[in-house]
N, C-alpha and C positions, 0 to 999 in steps of 0.2 A: 405877607412875607415876600421877599424877592424870590421868586419861584414858590412861594408859599401862599401867597394871596389868592392864586387861581382857585385858583382855588381857590297830638293828643285820642165751642158753641154747643151750647146745648140745644140749639134749634135743629129740628129735623129738616133735611134738605128736601126741596120740592122741585119737580120738573118745571122748567120755564117754558111758556108758550113761545115758540120760535118767532111768531109774528109780533109779539109784544115785548120780547126781550130788548132792552135798550142798550145803546152803546156804552152808557155809563156803567151798566151792570157788568158788561164784558171787561171794561177797563178795571172796575173795582175788583173783579175776580183775578185779573192778571196781576194787579198790584199786591193783592193778598197772597198769591202764590209766590211772588217775588220776595215778599217779606219773610214767608216761611222758609224759602230756600236760603235767604241771606242769613237768617238766624242759624240754620243748620250749618252753613259754610263757616260762620264765625265760630261755632262750637268745635268744628273739626280743625279749623285753622285760626287759632287766637291771634289777635294783632300783636300781642306782646307776651313775653314769658320771662320769668326770672331764671337765671342760669348761674353757674358757679363763678363767683367774682374773681378768685385768684386765677382760674384758668383763662377767663376772658382777658384779664389784665396782661397776662403773658402772651397769649396767642394774638390778640388784637393790637396791643400797644407795646409789645416787646419788652415788658418790664419783668425781669427774672429775679432780681434780688429785693432787698428791703428799700423802702422809700423813706425820706427824711421825715422829721417831726412826729415820729411814732405812728404814721398813717398806716391803717390796715384796710384791706378790701372788705367791705361789709355787704354789698349788694351789687348785682349786675342785671341788666335788663336788655333783652334782644327783641327787636321788632320784626315782624314778618316782612316788612319792607326793606330791611337791611341796616337800620340804625342799631347801634350797640353802645351802651353806656354802663360805666362802672363807678360806684361811689366808694371813696376811701375816707376813713375817719380816725381821729385820735381818740381812742376810747376814754383815756383818762381826762382830757380836757372837755370832751363833749358831755361827760357825766356831770360836770359842774355847771352846765348851761341851764338856765330857767327859760321856759317858753321858747325853745330853740326853733328856728324855721324848719319846715318840713321839705325834704328833698323831693322834687317832682321831675322824674325823668319823662321825656317826651320825644317825639320824632323830630322836634325842632331843637333839641338839646337839653341841657340841665338847668333847672331853675330852683330857687328856694321860696317856698310860700311863707312870707313874713306876716305875722299876725298883728296887724295894726288895728287901732280902734276905729269907730265909725267916722266916716268922712265928714270933715268940717267944710264950711263954705270955702271954695277955692278963690273967692274974690279977695279975701284978706291975705296979707303976706306976713312972713315971719323971717327973722334973721337966724337962719339955721347954723350960721358960723359960731353962734354962742353955745352950741351943744358941746359939752366937754368931751374930750377923748380920754377914755379910761386907760388905754395902753397903746403904745406905738411899737412897731417892729416885731410883733409877735408872729409866730407861725399861724397858718390857717388851721381851723379846727376840722374842716371838711374840704375834700377835693373830689372833683368828678372829671372823668375823661369820656369824650363822646366821639364815635366814628360815624360818618354819614355816607350813604351810598352816592355814587357819582351823579345819578340823575337829579338829586335834590341838593347836593352839597353846595354848589355855587350860590344858589338863592339863599340858603340858610346862613352860610358864612357871611355873605354880603350884608344880610339883615342885621347880623350881630356885630359887625365891625365897621360898617359904613353909615353915614348920615347921622352921626351922634354929635351933638353940639354942647359945648360948655355953657353953663348958665351962672348968673350971679346968685350965690347961695344965701345972700342977705335979703333977696327979694323973691324967694320961693313961696308957693302957696302955704297957708297956715296948716293944711292937712298933710303937707309933706310931698315929696316927689323923688323919683330916682334920677340922678344926674351923674355924668362922668366927672371924675376929679383928677384923673391922670390918664395919659395914653402915650404910646410911642412904640418902639421895637426893642426886643430882647434878643441877645445872641443865643443861638441854639444850634450847636454844631456848625455846619456851613450856611445856615439860614439866619435871617433876621425875622423874628416872629412878632407880628403885631399884637399889642395887648391893649386892653381898656380896663381901667378900674372904675367901678360904679359904687356910689354911695346911696343907699336906700333910706331916705328920711321919712319919718312917720310918727305917729303918736299912739300910745296905749294908755292904760289906766294910770301909769306912773308919770306920764308926761311925754315930751318930745324925745326921740331916740334915733339912732341910725345903725345900719348894718352895712359892712363893706363886702363886696365881691369883686373878683378880678377874673378876666377871661383872656386866654392866649390862643391865637390862631396857629395851630401846629400843622396846617395843611402842607403837604409836600408830595410831589409826584402824583400818584393816583390815590393817595390817602388823604381824605378830608377829615381832619381831627381838630378838636377844640378842647382845651384844658380850662376848667372852672375851679375857682377857689373861694372859700367863704370864711370870714372871721366872726368871732363871737360879737355880741352886741357891744357897741361903744369902742371896739378896738379897730384902729385904723390899719387897713391893709397896706402892703408895700410891694413894689415890683421886685425888690431884692429877694423876698421869699419865693417868688416865682422863678427867679434865676436859679436859686438853689434847687428847686424842684425840677427844673428843666435839665439840670445836670444829670439827673437820675433817669431821664427818659431818652431812649435811643432816637436819634434824628433820622436814621434809616428806616425803611419799611421792614416790619417783621417778616421773616421767611415763612 
């Protein structure tokens, strides 16, 4: 963005002979103690926890009213390191999906685990442009919003929006591949928000398929945020649906 881009013993203890005790034994005891302590710390301070989705949506992203496309907040995750993510879903359309990808929140952002079949030799190529598009221009079925802490935001955002290259989809591996199919900027309040649309090609028992996702960099000021969108299998995503969704997201930082 112009101002927006800056932005996963039952043994009895025995007394050791001081003259025979080895350095390896001391190190081993130290490592064992560290492991015990780390397990205890992790139990007391879990790395991630689920939280109220509606509350996080309003407090972190400033969304107070309804969102378009029948989207409802269904899950939110907060990490001890500061990352916060919320998932929204259209319950009516998502109930119609078969073998839908599973949402995977992480400290690096939101992804969807797509269940493709076993990998085929990557030496062979396939013309993926022949895969029919079931529908075009439909709203996304799932949307996620992520907030990243300042200390990791720049690295994460750059990894998701820089260094991505377009490829010839007629010459992709037979097993499939994730490639960008569109990119640019979207108007969002006073900002121009960078976006990238990805198409995830792959195969399952029924043959070749694809899923579309789209991400938008909503970083502004001290807030590093990213919007993620997913469409059902075979449905082509489109930036216009992102524009409509951005209209419901405040460009200023939540108070």
